N, C-alpha and C positions, 0 to 999 in steps of 0.2 A: 812590293804584299796595298793592296786594297783596300782603299777610305772603304771602312761601313760603312759612316756616316748613320747620322739620324737615330734611333730607339737602340743600335748598338750602341752607337759609343757612346750613350748616356746609359748605357744598363754599365759599360766597362768604367768608367766618369766614378758611377758607382760602387760599384763592387770597388774600387782602387781606392776610390775614400773610404767606405768602411769597414769594410776587411783587409785588406793588407796590414793599417799603421798596428794592429791587434792578432792577426794572424799569423798572416807570407812574410809578412818584412824580418822578427822574429825566428822564423823555420827558416827564412834563408840565411839566418846572421849565425846560425843550425847545425846548416849543413856544413858551408863552409870553414866553419870552427874545426868541424870531421873531417872535411876535403877543402884545406885550403885553394885559391888559386896559386896562381906561380906567373910570375914576366913571362912571354914568351909563348904561354898553352893558349891556343884555341879551344872557345870555349866556347861548347853549346846548354844554354841555357832554355830543358826541352819542354812542353808545354808552360810557354811562358809568361804565358796571363797578360799584364800590362809589365811584368818585366820586372819585379821584384827583387827576383835571384841576378839578374846584370845587373842593375844600380847601387847593392853592398859587393861587388865585382868588384866596378869600381871606384866605390866611398875605399874601397883597402887599402886605393894604396899601391897597387898592384899596375905591374903593365902588359898587357895577355897578349897577345899577338893580332885577336878579331874573338872581339864579342858575336856571337849572335845568337837572339833569340827568337825561334820554332813551337808557332802555334797551327791550328785551326783554326781561329774565330779573332774575324775579322777587325770589327770591331776593338777587340780585349788588343789586338797590336797595335793599329788604329792611336792606342791612347803611350802605348809603351813606346812608339816614337816619336810622338810628340813630347809625352815626359823625358824620353831620354836627350831630346831635341837639348829643351828648353837648364837640361845639366850640362849642355856641353860631353856627352855619354855618346863616344861612335861608336857604334854597334848596328849590326842586320838585322831586320825583321823580315822571317819569313813565312809566309801559311803556309802549313801543310800539316796531314797526318803525320798520326808519329809512328803509322806502319808503313808510311810510305813516305821517306826524304827525300829532299832532294838532293843530297852529298854525297860525294865521292868517297868512295871505302878510304878507313884510317884517318879522314877529315879532322879528327877533334882531339886533345889531351883530357879536357877532365869535361865533364855533362853531367851537368844540375836538375831533379825534377819534383816537382814539390810540390804534394797535395792533388797530384795528376793522375797517376797512375790505373788509380781506382776507376775511372771512369773510360778509362781505352774498351775500347771495343772488341780489338784482336792482344791480349797483352805476349801469349807468348810470340805475334807477329814482331809487336811493337819492340821488345827487348834486343830480335836477332839482330831489327833496323838501325838498332842504337850497339851495338859490338860491333856490323857492319861497320858504322860510322867514326867508330872510334881506333883509337891508333893502336899500334901494339905494346900496350902496359899505360895504357890509354884510363881513367880510371872516375869510375859515375858514383855520386852519391844521391838517393831519393829519401825522400820521408813517405809515411803512408798511415792513414788515422787510422786507427786503431776502433774497436769495436764500439758501440755506441753508450754501451754502460760504466765504459769507463772514463768518456765521453760527457759530461753533464752537461755544461750549455747547449748542445747537439743535439743532448736526449731532453731537455726543457725544448728546445724548438721544434719536434719532432711529435712531440706527444701537445704542443699545442695549434702544432696546426694540422694533426690529427685527428681534434676535438671541432677546432671550426673554422677549418678546408675543407682536409677531406685527405681520407686515405693515399691517391693521388701525391701530395703535397710531402706528408712525411712522405711519401716510399723513399721521395727526391731525396731531404734530409737521410734519411736513414743509407740513402749511395756512397754519400762523402764516406761511411762506415764499410764499404761495401768486400774489402781485402783487408783481414782483419786478421791474419794470420803470421808472424811470420813464421814457421815453418816450410806452407805455398809458397810465399814471393820469395824463399829462397834455392825455391826447388825449377820456379823459372827466370832467374837468373843464371842459376846451376845448368839447365837444360838447352840456353842459350847463348852460351860457350865462353858467361865468366866466368871468374876464378877470385878466392882469396875475397868469402864474398860470406860479409859479419851480416850480421840484421837484429838491432836492440829495439826493447823498447825504452821511446823516452818522453818524457814527461813536462812539458812547460807550463809555469802558471802564466798566465794570462789574466793580459787590469784591461779595465773600456772605465774613464773613470764617470762616466754618463751611461744605465748599462739601458735606461729605457729605451735614448738616441740612437746606442749600436742596436735593442729591438729591431727598431724603427725600418733604421736603412740597411741590418745584414740580412730580415725578412726579407727587398726587395733586391739584395745587393749577391746572394752564396751564385753559384754555377747555376743553382735550377731558377735562379728570373726568381718576379712578385709573387710569394704565396700570396699576396691581402690585397690583391685590386678588386678583386671582385668582393671585401666585404664595407658594409657603413662606417662613415667615423667613430659610435659608438662600438659597432664589433672590433671596430682595428683598435682601439682603445683597449675595448679584454681579456682582445687577445693578448696584447702586450701585456698584459696582468698577468694573467695564466699564465707567460714566457716566465717577468720577475719570479711569482713564488716556486712553480719550476727552477728554477735557479739556486733554493732551498740556499743555505750555510752560503751558499759563492755570491750572497745578493746583501749587501751589508742595509738597501733602503734605499739606497744611492748607485754607488759604481760594483762590480759586479768582477772580479775575481775569479777562473777558475783550471783547470789542468784543462792544459787541449795534450792527450797521448796519440801519438805518432809509431811503431813500424817505422827505424834510420838504418835505411840499410846505403852501406858502402861496396864495393866490387873493383879488381880490374879485371881490364878488357886484354 
């Protein structure tokens, strides 16, 4: 794994501090609840980001045979490795594209992928690769964001960015909700050779005690990068004000509590 250094690491640290506690840690726990890791498993955290699924597996008390995090973003992997080392988590971090995994056939017993599949440029190819590296009978759990109309926080963000920054910025946020159809997802898993596929719409109620702080951090720490860097301080404040207004009943004047709705997929290789 290469150390990305500099701006990439700074972005990954901001992403980890802002988004992981509010969004990705709750979803990691939901995936592990639905597909519990087991002692002796070889486990893959696919598109691992800063390693939240791996961290939750380590915190669960099980003793896997191996933990491997794979991601194409070296900055994310650098932060994941640093934080895992600080926590005493033994894991291997591999820079890799989901469509070309550097692992032998049948390597893993469990695989998890949260809020990343919608960004894969070749979804069928990535699932075929995942099927290849899964042991026979191995199981996978994914979560994939549903449409923006049932995700008010992302909708408020996209509409605010469209107004203040432009359609390119809002389109990048809307891409987070770019694979909402559960039947389309099911067909992709079937075509890749997975069995016992279950696709369920699941909503988690998520919370941040300081919605303004979250807004400032999230628009500089989403997958899609810092969308406010071109704005003046006054424009940035107005943008955040409009985001908070757009939250409607999800904002109580200080904190925000909002539904976050995704398709959760479990399947067997």
